[in-house]
N, C-alpha and C positions, 0 to 999 in steps of 0.2 A: 123694873120687870117688860113695863111697855118698850123699852131699847131692847132687851134679851127678848122676847119676841119676834122685834121686826129685825133682829140680827138674823135669828135663828129662819125666819121667813128667808130672808134675799137668802143667806146661806144655803138652805135648802133647793129653795128655785137655782141655785150656781150650780149645785151637786147635780141637781135632775136635770139641768139645760148641758152642762159638759156627760152625763150619762149618753143622753139623749143624741152630742152633737158624735161620737167617738161607736154610739150604735148605728146610726146613718151612716156614718165614714166605712165601720167595719162590712154594713150591707152592700154601700155601691161598689166596693171594691172587689168584694165577694164576688156579683156579678160581673161587672166587669173584665176580671180574670177568668169566670167560666163562659162567658162570650168569647174572649181573644181565646182561649182555650180550645173552643167548641170551632172557632171558624181555623185553626193550626190542623186537627184534628183532620179537616173535611182536606184539606189542601195534600197534608200527607196521606191522605187515603188515596188520593187521585190518582196520585204519584206514585203510590206502589204500585196500583192497580197497571197505568199505564206501562211499567216494568216489569209488569210477568211475564216470564214464558211465555206462556200458554195467550198470553193476547196479544206480545206481537208476534207469534210464528201465524197464528191461525191467521190474524190481520195482514200478515204481507200473503200467506196460502189464499186468499181469498184475493188479494187487491193482485198482485201476479196469475194465477191460474184461476179465475171467478168460481172457485172451490165452495159452488152451496154447502157442500158439509163443512168447512172453516165457519163460514155465518154464521150455522146454524149452533154449530159448538159456542161461539160466544156469544149468540142469545143466552144461551143456557148458563155461560159461566155470568154472563153479566145478569141473569133473575137473581141469583144466589148474593153474589152482592149488591143487592137492592136491597135484598131482606133482610142480611149483614149489617148493611149501615145505615139503613134506614132512606136511602131515595126513593125519589118520588119519579125519577127515571135516567136512562143511561143514552149517552148520543154519540155517538163517531160521524165528525164534522170536518168540512173540508176548508181550507181559507177561508173560500169565497162565502162559505154559512148553506152552505150543499147539506143536508143533513143525510148521510152515506145507510147509519145505517140506527135503528131506535127500537128500545126496548119495548115501546108504547106502539099498539095497532095506527093508533090515530094522532100522531105527533104536533107538536103543535108549528106554527108558521118560528122559525127565527127570527126574535127582538133584537133591534138595531142596537140595544146593550152590547148583549152577546156576537152578534157578528164582529163591534168594530172590536174587543177583545180576543179572535177570532186569531185576527191579522194581527194582534199585538203579541199573543203564545204564540202565532207560529216563526215571524220574525226572531226573537229572542228564543226562542230553543227553552222557555221557561215554564215553570206552574203557578198561574194565576186565576184569580177570580171574577167575576164582575160584583156589582153591588147589589144592592136590592132593586130589585127593577116592578115594574109593576106590568103584565101583559097587556098586551095591546085584542088578542084574541077573545082570551076565556076572564079579562079584570082578575086575575091572581097573580098575587105578591111569590117571585122565585129568585132564586139566586145559584148562581151556574158557577161549578169550580175545573177548571181545565186545564187540560195538561198534554204534550206532546204524544206522538205516536210516531217512533224511527224506524227508518229499516234498518238495512245490514252495514249500512257505513254511517252509520247512525244521523240520518238525516231526517228532520219530519215531513212524514206522508198522508198524517190527519191527522185528528185533534181526537182527544176523548173528552167528554161534557156529563160532569155529574150534573144534575137538575135536583137540587133541594126543596124543598115545600117547607120554606120558617116556621105556619103556622104549627107546623108536628115537633120542628127541629130546635127554630131557634128562641120562637116567643115566647116558648112555657119556660126557658130561662129567663128574659126582661121580665115576666110579669107574676112569677113568683115569689111572694113575700115572706119570710122564714116565721115571724110573728104574726097574729090573727089584726087585721085592721080594717077601717073603715075608708081611711081617705088616703094611703100606704100608694103607691105605684112608681114603678120606671118607665121614664122615657127615651127611648135611644132613636140617633138624629145626626144626620150629619149636616156642615154649611154647603151654602152656595149661595157665594157674593157676600150681601149682608142680611142673606135670610136662609129660612131653614127650612127641612126636610125630615119632617118627623117616619120614624120607621116603622112602625107599631102603633097601633089602635089607641087612644086614648081615656080613660074614664070617664070623664069632662065632655071630650070631643068625639063623636064619632064619625067614621068614615072618610076619616083625614090621610092615613100611612099612604105615603107616596103617592098623593094625591092633590097636597095644595102646599106651597111653601107661604111660610109667615117671616114677615118681617122679624127680626135676632133682638131689634131693641121690644118689642110689642107682645115676647113669648119670654123668653130664656132672661134676658138682662136686666131687668127690674127685681128679679129672684137674687140675683148673684152680691149680696151684699155683703162680704168677706163677713165671720163673725170674729174673729182675728184669735183662735182656741184652738179648732181643729182644723188640719189641711185642706181647702177646696170644700166647705160647711158652708154653706150660707142663710142666711133668712132675709126673704122679700114676700112681695107679692107673687102669685105664680099666673098662670094663662087663664085662669079660672075667677082671677080676684079673690082669691083665699091667701090668708095670711100663714106663710109656708116655713119649713126648714127642708134644706136641700142638699144633696153632695152630688158633684158637677166632676164629672171625672174624661177623659180620653182613653178609648179602646185598643191596648194596646195589638201592634199591629195591622190594625185594619183603620178606616178613615171617618168613623163611628166614634161618637160620643154619648157619654149615657149622665141622665139625671134621674138620682133616686128621691124622691120625696115624702112629707109626709105633711098634717096639716098641724100648725104648729098648738091650734087648741087640742088638740086629740094627743101631741106630746108629752100637754102637760098639765093635764087633767088630773093625775094625782096630786100636782104641788096644789092647782087651785083647789081642791076639795081640802086640805091640810090647813090652805088657809085660813078657810072659812073658819074650821074647829080653832086657830090660832085667835083671831080675829075677837072669837067668844070669848074664849079664858082671857084674853086682854081686856076685853072690859070688865068682866066679873072680878079682873085683879085689882083695876083702876077703883071700881066700885066699891072694895075692900080697902085701899088703899086710901081713901075719901071719910070712910068710917072710920079709919085709925086714927085720923089725924093729929085730930084732937086730943087723945090718949098720947099722942108723938110728942106734940109741942108743954107737956106740962111733966116730961121727961126731957127737955132738951137743954136744960145744964147739965145736968148729969151725964147725959149723952156727948155733948160737946169739949168734956175732962178724958170722956174715955174714946171720943174720936181722936184727940192730941196723943193722950197717950199711942192707941193702937198705930199712928201716922207713926209715931217717932219708932212703933214694931218695927211697920216694914220696911220702914229706910234704913233699917238697921238688917234688916232681911236684905234690901236690895243693893245694899251696898255688900254683904255677904257672897250672894247669887254676882255681884261682877268681879270681884275678888275672886271666887272661888273656878268662874265659870270655865268651859275647855275654849270660848268662843275670843281673841282677840279683842280689847277695849281700849281705845283711846279716846283723850274731849279733848278739844282745842278750845283756844278762844277764835272773834269774830274773822283775827286776821290771819290763824291759821297757824298758829302758835301751840306746842301742845301740853298742856296744863295736865293730863292724868295717862297712865299706865299700867294697866291689869296685870298680874303676874302670867299670864296665859301669854300676852303681847311679851313680855323678857322672855319668855320660854321658846318664844319660837326663833324672835329676831335675831337675840343675842346682846339686844342693848338693852341696858339697866336703864330703872325709873330716873336714876340721876342721869343718864345716858342723855336721854330721852326728852325728859323734860326742859321744857326754853327751845328745843328744836321745832322743824319743822317736819311733817311728813315726807319730805325732797330727800330727806336721811336716807329712806327706804327707797328711792328713784333709782330702778334696774334701768332707763334708757330704751327700752322696750316698746314704750308708749313715746307717739308721736304729740306734737302741739297739739292738735286738733282734739287729742282726748280728751286732754286735760282743759281744754278750752269749754268741750260742751260739757265735763263735770262742774265747773265754776258756776255756768250757765244755768242747769238746773239746780245749785243747791243755792245763790242767790236768790234764782225766784221763789224759794221756800219752800222745794218740794225736795225728800230723797232721791238719792245717787244708786244705784244696784248696778254692781256690774263685776267682774273679774280681773285684780290686778294681775300684774306678772311684777312682784318687786324683789331686793337687794336686803340676804341675810348681815348681817357684821361682818359675817366668815367671806362673804364674796358671796354666797350660793343662791341662784334665782330658786325665788318658791312662787307659785300660782295661790291667790287670798281673794274668798267668795266674799267681797264685801260691802255692806251696806250704809254709806253716810247721810244722817240725816241733822236738818238745823234746828237748835234748841231758841224756842220765843221770850222773850219778855211778857210783860202784862202789858206794854202799849203794841206788842206782836211786832219787835223789832226781832233780829237775829243775833243773838249774845255768844252761842257756843254753838260745835259740831261733834256730834255723838260718833262716833266710826265703830261698827263694829265686821267680826269680820272673821271667818274659817279658811284653815290650812284646806285646800285639795287639790295639794300635788300630786298626791301619789293615785287622785282620782284621774286628775288630768292625764298623769302618763299611764295608766291602765285602757285608759280612754283610746288613747292617739295607740297603744299596741293592740289594742282589741280593732283598730280601720285599719292599720297596717295588714294586721291578721286576714282581715276583709277583703282587703284590695288581694293579699295577695294569695287567698285561698279564692275567688274571682278570677282573677286570671290565670292561675293553674285549673279553673274549672276548666276556660274557656280553652284555652291551650290543648287541652286535652280530647274535648270534645271537638275542636278541630282535627287533631291527630286521627280518632276515631272515624270522622265522620271521611278521612282522606282515605286512611287505611281501608274502611267497608268497598272506597270507590274501584281504588289498588287493588283491592283485591279479586273483585267481581270480576273486572276487566279481564287477567287474564283467564280468570274461568269462565267467563262468558266464552271467551272463542277455545277454551279446551270442552267446555260440554254441546259450541254449536258445532265444530267443524266433527267434533267425534261424532255429533247424528248425522251431519252432512256426509262421513267416510261411510256409512253404513246404506246409508242409500244407493241405490243400483243401478247402474246405467253410467255412473260417473268416468270422466276418461281417466287413465294412468298421470295425464300434465295435471288432473285437477287434484286425485288422490295425494301427487307427491307433495301439490303447493297446499292440501289442508292436513298433510304430516308433519309440514314444517311450521306452519302458524299454529299448532296445538303443542308443536316441540319448544317455538320459541314462547309461548304463554306459561307452558311449565318452566322453562327455567324462570322466567320472572317472578311466578307463581312461588318459588323457590327460594329466589333471591328476595322476596319480601317477608317471606315465613323468617328465613335465615339474619335479615336486619332484627326482627322482634323478638328472638331467641336470645341473638345478644344483648340486646338491651335490657334482657329480663337478668341473665346470668351478670353483666356491669352492675343492675339494680341491690341482687340477692351477694354481690361479693364475691363469688366464681371463678372469675378470670383473674389466672395466675400468667407471670410468665412463662415461655419457654425459651429461654435465647440458646442456639445452635447458632457456627459456623454458617456464615452467609459471603457472597461476594453482593456486594451493591453495586459495581458496575454491571455487575451479567443482572441483577435483579430489575435494574433499569432500563437496559436495553430491552427484555423479555416486556417490560410494562409497557416500553414508547413502542414494540412492535403490536402488541394487543392492540392498541389503540390508534395505530397507526390503521389497519384494515378497519376501523368502525368508520372515517368519516371521509365525505366527499374530499379529495384531493381537491377539485377546483373551486371548493369554499373555504377550508380548512386546512393551514399547515403545520400541522404537527411536528416538533423538533424537541431534542435530548442533549441538553448539554452537561457532561460529566467531567468536572474540575478534581476527578479522583486520579492521584499515579495507581502504577498499578499495585505500590506494596501497600498502597492504603485501604484500597480496595476491600480488605477483608477484615469482618468485622463479628463482632458477638453481638446478636441481637435478635429481636424474636421475629424472624421471618414473618410470617402468618401474618401477626397482626402489622407490621411495617406496610406488606402487601393489597393489606386490606384498607387502610388509611389512605394510603396513594392511589387505589383506585377508586376508593371514593371521591377523592379531590379530582382527579383526572375525568370521570363520570360526570362530575359537577360541571368543568369544563366543554366538555363537549355537549352536555345539556342544555347550558345555559348559553352560547356562543354558534353563532348561524352563520358567522364569513368570519374571516382572519388569521388569529396565530395562535394554539396553544404549547406551550414551552414547558418542559419536564426539566429542573435542574440539580445537579446534587452537589454541595464545595463541603469543604470542613471551614469553620472561624470558630476561633478562640475556645478551642477542645472538643466542640460539640460537629457532629454531622448534618449537615442541614438540606433539605430538599423544599425545594418552591413549585410550587405548578402554578403559572401566570401564563390568563387568558386574556383577548381582548371582545369577550360575551357583553351581555347587560348590565352586569355589574352590580352593587350592592348598597343600596341609600345608607349614608352613614349612622341612622339612628338602629337599624340591624347588626351591627358588628360585632356589638358587645354580646347581641340576643341567640345570633343564628346557631353556635355553637350547645344552646340548651336542648333539651329532650322535647320532641314536640313542636318544635318554632319550625316556623316557614316564612321565608318574604312576602310568599304571595299565601292566600288565604280566602276560601271561599268559595264559591263555586264556577269563578269565572277564571280558576288558574290556567295560564300557556303552558307550565309544564306537571310533566308528574311527578311520581317522589313521597316516600311517606313520610320526609323531613324526620330520621333517625339517621343518616349517614354521614352528620358533621357531628351529633354526638356520640356516637359512637368512635368516630375517629379519636376525638379530645379525649374519649375515655382509654383508648387505647395507647393517646400517647401520654396521656399522666401514667400509665402502669408502666412503662417503660422511662419515666422519669424524667420525659422532654417538656416542650411546651407546642403550642398551635397557634397560629394568630392569622388576620386578613388585612388586608389594606385595599381599598375598591372605591372606584367613582364609576356613579349609577352612567349606565350608554358607553363607559370606557376599556372596561375591562374589569378586574379582580388577582388579587393575588393573596395565595397561603405559602406559606412557610411553615415548615416544620423542622425544631431544632429536637436532638435526640444527644444523649453523652455516647461522645465515641469513646471503643473498644475495639483497638486495634486486635487482630491475628496475626501471629508468626507462624507461618505454613510452616515451619522447619520444626518446631514442636508440635504440630496438633496432628493429631490421628483421628482421622473420620472415621466418628461413631455410626457402621452402617450393621442395621438387622442382618444377622446370617442364619435364614430358618434353619431349623434342628428338624432332617427328615432322613432320614436312612429305610425307603418304600420299599416290600418288599415286593411290591408289585412286578410282575416280570410282563403284564401285559401290556399290549404299544396304546391302549387305549386308558388314561385312569382312570381310578373312581373314586368318585367321591360322594362325601355324604351330607345332606340336603336337611337339615333339621328348621321346617320352618312349619308351622302352625296356620297362618294364612296362605287360604290356595291359590289367590291371586298373586301372591308373590312368590310363591313357588314354580307359579307357570312359566311366569318369567322371567326367574333365573333356570330354569329346564330347558325355555327354546332359546336362550344366550348358548347354553353348555352346550346342549346337542348338535347345536349347528358346530362346535368349535370342537368337536370329535373328545367328548367326556362322558363316560360312563356317571350315570347318576341314581342316588337309590336317596330315597326321601322318609321322614319321620316327622312326626306329629308335634314332639315334645322332648326334655331332655332326657326326661327317664327313658324312652325309646332309640334315641341317639347311644347313651353309653351302654345297653343293652347289643346292640349291632356292633358299635367299636369291639365290645368284649369278642365277638361270635365270630365274627369278618375282620381278617386281620390285614385282605388285601384293597381294605381302605386307605387312601394317598392321603385326601385330606378333607374337612369337615370344615361347610362353612356354620356356623351356629347361629342362630338368632336367638337375641339374647333375652327377650319377653316372648316366655310360650308355656301353658298350662303344664302341672302335676309336678315337671320340676324344669326350673327356669335355667336359660344358658350359663349364667355363673356357676353356679352349681354344677350340669353337668361339666362344663369344661374343665371342674377343678376333680372331679372326679376320672375323666380321661384321662388328664392329664398324668395324673397318680399313676393307672396303666397301663399307658402307654405316652411316655414323654417324647417322645421322638416324633408323633404324628402332629400336622399342624394344625392348625385349629382359626380359623379368621371370626371374630366376632363379626355380627350382621348387626343393624340397631338401627332403630326411627327415630331416638332419641337428641343425639347431636347435639346435650350439650355438654359445656365442661364439664370433663370427669370422666366422661364416660368412656373416653380410650385408656384412660388411666388404671380404672378401677376392670375393664375387659384384660389390658395386660396383666394384672398383678394377679389375676385367680389364673394366667398360663396361658391366655392368644398369641399366637406368633404374631397378628396383625389383627387391622381394623376397617370398616367401612358403613361409612353410613348410606342410609336410605335417604332418599334414592339418587341410584346412584349409575353411570352410561355404564353400555356393554362394553369401553373400552380398559376404563378404568377397571370391570369386574376380572377382566381375561389380562391382563396386564398384570398384573396383583394374581392369580392365580397361576401365573407361567412361571413369574421368579420362583414360588414355592415347588413346583413343580417337577421344576429342571434341575433344582437342588436334589 
């Protein structure tokens, strides 16, 4: 009973200690994570505000025109930002540290810490923060978050500073403790050489934060004696001389460290109280035991016989347990010769008892462990201790399995080792499951990282042309601009619109590929003509003094005509040529086409920056780019090669890359060759069916469009081209007008409208007037939209946004007919 009491006490103490270790670890990690999240949020806030349109426009207006009204607008806006984000003050400062604007009527003089950070932020053109610092003027602690303010050319002209009072925003996160405690506290510090600097006030040392440097060895190091049970949890003497339990961790994304601690006396208070109770009970038991000795002695002989009988019964039970247990058990002599193996051993390894007895366990050796592993095993066993570890062994069938094994020595009465007992459990399925989970976790983390990088990149790629469109649209509306300026603004708006449309098209393409909606549409195509057109298109985009573009066509005239999905092929080659132009600053770009082994092959070769070997297999994956992060030199959304590979796969071909960094790259596309005999080909052309009865010299068009802005655009295009226009707002009105007005020559039908959509309206109109041309107009532009429109009777299809020439050319084809 005494041993049981002692054992119970130590068991309770161990369990309580483990619980306190885990609790302290959880508190420390939680606080470190909260502080890190707060720090990242503050950096994000100053970045977002520095990029707000209202801030940049008023800054530029104030700087360029000294407009007091713009300055007042900034102060009003910053006041709302202070209230929203709990800031102490917002400043606009020059690179040299001059205060250009402050929300405070009496701003503090800039500290040297802040001034040094300003120069770094201005040169790096990035968002950063100072460390916590003690302001010399008012002896208060602050931390500043800094972001550059950019002019219209994205050059920094000033710096935006968010001043935060840590007493309000940071210290509560450090000092709050989830449970009520007398001694628990958290200390945040940073290291400076062999000293530390506390960032917050301590319970037992006041007026210390950022004011005094203390030797690391005198304050923190004595308390960091790892317990070896829970990561980063230690026991030792703290700065005040008390025995404490501590958790030490760096705070992610910051130069700070955090120690969360509690006095051991308080942590183990419950165990101490229970120990007193246990000792009292043990004393009572010992007293009772002493009084009972005489009675027990008189019955000694009978008890001996009963004990012998019980021992025999226990031995039989033990033997039965060993025989029936699911764990593998075998016993060897002191030289390692197997003397016994239980049925579980036979079932797992495939060796019978007769086959294993007399052998050594080396019969199970797989060769997966080196000699050092077995040296350590025998070193531990010969010292009289038990060895525990995971073995990779081999069954009789040759199959490998994992075994969690414990080997223990058995001793004679003289203390010599006479046998070894090995018990083990098959954990193969558990190991495989853990490996699968680890691989799945790594794959998920990689996917998440790539998607995050992709979303950040897409955000930048979309906002860049959108900023050009919005900014120059505002400038276009300003009075007094010259015709030259107006034309330049319009050029930038159109260029940015095309860039934005290209990005959206890539996203739509990857979405249709993911949804499995992409289908092949093979038509007759002259490959030589296609490559010449592509060559001409890209020749006009480069500076001939820096880059020479050439086209090598090895096809004979009778080999150029093939059946292929022309649109997808153009998309693939355009993506490859676009990348070659983008990543080649000078040198040569070559577009080649040739036949090889029953395939038609295209290659795009450049002398550009090249691709590192480790990226050759992954650059065709979705969201993959060689350049990542904020320091990318080249634009792009990272989808071009992914779309290209998907299209090539759909066409039954393959795409590959060979590249050397700083020397260039060669992309090769291989597609099955499907030649066409022109003598048997009858080109399928759409013949619009229209027998117009309108004798007017100005054709009449019906525009079915519910969006006013879209109608105004179409109307402006048509008015200048001599067309008469009738406007309706939904499909039902379009059907009614077509019934009553037989002079309508053509219908431009928006497919998404209220009351009755364009698909239903077209179906009705075509039943009543089958000769009236109907052209579908839609903003969806997904795979299947064209087929659906043609299925309900539309003669042709045009997707938004469209260019003026594209619309007029389409109308002219049908009006002439």
